[in-house]
C-alpha positions, 0 to 999 in steps of 0.5 A: 500500500502506498502512503496516502497523500496529505491534503493541503490548501495553498490559500493558507500557505504564508504568514498572517497577522490578527487584524485589530480593526476588522476584529473590533468591527465584528465584535461591535456588529455582534454586540452593538452595545459595545459601539460607545464603549472604550475598547482599548483593553479589548483592542490590546488582545488583537492585532499582534498574533501572527500565524505562519502556515507551511505545507505541514506545520503551523507556527504561532507567535504572540509577542510579549504584552505589558505588564509581564511581557511574556510571549507565547510561541508554538508550532504544530503539525496540522492536517487539512480535514475539510475544504470548501470554496470559502473555507478550510478546516484543520486539525492540530495539537493545541498546547493550551488545552494539550489535545487535538483541536480543529478550527475553520478559517473562512476566506474573505479576500486577503483575510481569513477569519475564525469564529470566537465567542460569537464574533470573528477574529480576522487575520490579514495575509502578510506574505506567501512563503 
């Protein structure tokens, strides 16, 4: 028996960064009461995370943030388990929960988003490998 060929999705390949403005817009769209609130603290959570995909691995980097300046980095093999015209779902090992997890990226021009707690976190393509 031959080795089964890995599914890949070339739309993922490259480096992506969390996009603060589009993510905050999605939060307000989901909860209009946030529109007149100071989202400075919330905004500090987005716009910094970078994710790089190769054909086999995902590399995640969140630079250190005040006050403790601790950064968060990991890499993991991933597997494409489903893809459609507008999305791709991958399975990977998530070190935060120390188990296999899946998530689906929905493509929107030069962005993709993932669904989080009722809103969308957007990622902008920075470059292709």
